[in-house]
C-alpha positions in Angstrom: 0.0 0.3 -0.1 1.4 3.3 -1.1 2.0 5.7 2.1 2.7 9.4 1.8 4.3 11.5 4.3 4.6 15.4 4.3 6.9 17.6 6.0 8.2 21.3 6.0 5.3 23.3 6.9 5.7 25.9 9.4 5.4 29.6 10.0 6.7 32.1 7.3 6.5 35.8 6.8 4.6 37.2 4.0 6.9 37.4 0.9 8.9 34.7 2.2 9.4 31.1 0.9 9.3 27.4 2.1 9.5 24.0 0.6 7.2 21.1 1.5 8.4 17.5 1.0 6.3 14.4 0.4 8.1 11.0 0.8 6.6 8.3 -0.8 6.9 4.7 0.5 5.3 1.2 0.4 4.1 -1.2 -2.3 2.3 -0.4 -5.3 3.7 2.8 -6.5 5.0 2.9 -10.0 7.7 5.5 -10.4 7.3 5.4 -14.1 3.7 6.1 -14.1 1.9 8.3 -11.7 0.5 11.7 -11.0 1.5 13.6 -7.7 -0.8 16.3 -6.4 -0.5 19.0 -4.1 -3.7 20.2 -2.3 -4.6 22.7 0.4 -7.6 23.1 2.8 -8.6 25.6 5.4 -11.5 25.1 7.7 -14.9 25.3 6.2 -13.6 25.3 2.6 -13.1 22.6 0.0 -9.6 21.1 -0.5 -8.3 23.0 -3.4 -5.5 21.4 -5.9 -2.8 23.8 -6.2 -0.2 21.8 -8.2 0.7 18.5 -9.7 3.6 16.6 -11.2 3.5 13.3 -13.1 6.2 10.7 -14.3 6.5 12.5 -17.7 7.7 15.7 -15.8 4.6 17.4 -16.9 3.5 19.8 -14.1 0.1 21.9 -13.6 -0.4 25.0 -11.3 -3.5 26.7 -10.1 -4.0 30.3 -11.1 -4.0 31.1 -7.5 -0.5 30.1 -7.3 1.0 30.6 -10.7 4.4 31.9 -10.8 4.8 31.3 -7.2 4.5 27.7 -6.4 6.6 24.7 -8.2 6.2 21.2 -8.1 9.1 18.9 -8.6 10.7 15.6 -7.7 13.8 13.8 -6.6 13.7 10.8 -8.9 16.2 8.8 -7.1 14.6 9.1 -3.7 10.9 9.0 -4.5 10.6 12.4 -2.7 8.4 15.2 -3.9 8.5 18.8 -3.3 6.5 22.0 -3.5 8.6 25.1 -3.6 6.4 28.0 -2.5 7.7 31.6 -3.0 6.4 34.9 -2.5 4.0 33.6 0.2 0.8 35.5 1.0 -1.4 35.3 4.2 -3.9 33.7 2.0 -1.8 30.8 1.2 -2.2 29.8 5.0 -3.5 26.3 5.0 -3.1 22.5 5.8 -1.2 21.3 2.8 -1.5 17.7 1.2 0.2 15.4 -1.2 -1.8 12.9 -2.9 -1.1 10.2 -5.4 -2.6 8.9 -8.6 -1.4 5.2 -9.2 -0.8 4.4 -12.7 -2.1 7.3 -14.0 -0.8 10.6 -15.5 -2.1 14.1 -14.6 -4.0 15.9 -16.9 -5.2 19.5 -16.9 -8.8 19.1 -16.5 -8.7 16.7 -13.5 -5.2 17.2 -11.6 -7.0 19.4 -9.0 -10.0 17.1 -8.5 -9.5 15.2 -4.9 -11.5 12.1 -5.9 -9.0 11.2 -8.6 -6.2 10.5 -6.2 -6.3 7.3 -4.0 -3.4 7.8 -1.5 -3.0 11.0 0.8 -0.6 12.3 3.4 -1.4 13.4 6.7 -0.9 17.0 5.8 1.4 19.7 7.1 0.4 23.2 8.3 1.6 26.3 6.4 0.9 29.5 8.1 1.9 32.9 6.5 2.0 36.2 8.7 1.8 39.5 7.3 
């Protein structure tokens, strides 16, 4: 069973940067065929897809974070990253990584939570002004 574990959250000043990590472990993860998504959620709101990267290296980012958030992957370690630059207080949320097994990311559905079968526990990012 695929397991995901996020790390790297914390408190950041507005305008600052931070990088989240998502480590993949367990059986069933095909490192040559996957879609890894990043989501965030605040209390009372729906989970929002913000970025994704797949095994082809194709990436998508939501308009709300375009030009600021960059998903990437360490191919040797099955660790995924979300670099978050020029952070705003509105970026404060619980951030999750999620995996779609044996599938690619597509623009029309990379941000849909129901397309992902494995989720990490989440890591909190708080941006102060």
